[in-house]
N, C-alpha and C positions, 0 to 999 in steps of 0.2 A: 503494499499499500504507499501510495505516495505523502508528503508531509501533510502538515495539516492545513496550510494554505491553499495546497492544490484540492484536497477533498473540500474545504470551506468554498471555492470557486466552483466545482464540481456540484455541491449540494445547493448552491445560491442558484445557478443558471439554470438546474432542474426543475426548484421551486419556481422560478419566474417562467418557464415555459410550460408549465402546469398551471398557474393561475392568471398569465398575463401573456398568451400565446400571440396576442396582436402587438406585444412591445417590440418585436422584430429583432435588429441586430443590438446586442449588449455589450457596450465597451466599459474598461475599468472606470472611466467618468461618466457613464450614464447616472444621472440623478435616478435614485430609487422612487422619489414620489412625486408628486402634481405633473408637472409637463412632463416629468421624465419617464421611467416605467409606470408609474402611476400607483405605487402600492398604497392602499388605504391603511387604516390603523389595525382593522383585523389582520390583513395579509401580512402587514410588519409584525404583529404578534405570533402568527403563524409561523413565517421566517424565524423569530427567535427561539421558538420551540424547536423547531427543526434542526437548527444551528446546533441547540443543546443536544438533541438525541443524538445527532451523529457526530459532535466533536466533544462534548462535555461542557461548552461553555459558549458563549454569545456574548458581542459587544452590547446587545441592548440591556442585558441584565447589570452589566459591568459599568452603568450610569453614562454609557457612551449611546450616541445618536447617529450612528453612520449614516452619509448622506450618500453616498455611491459604492460600488462595487469595492474599489479600490479601498475605502475606508473599513469594511468589512475585511478584507483581506489582511490589511495593517495590523488589525488585532490579533489576528494569528500569527503574526511574524514571528513572536519570540515565543509562542505557545510549544510545547514539546508533548509529541502523541505519545500517550501512555501504552505500554504495552499491555495486549489483552489476555 
């Protein structure tokens, strides 16, 4: 398995493909909310839960409010994936 940043990116992209298929191309700098991908508060909470389930932590519950995919990946930059 890859590092936590790779897993986080795959998880976020898969989530967005599922809940916002109309979002189209997603770049690291794509805004997650409003005029960007358009995640609402419920979808943001679900993304937080998915990241927590997949990676054991998430930036949303760490008192951060990431605005882009790059912000989410930066949160996992120093994270260490625990051996299962």
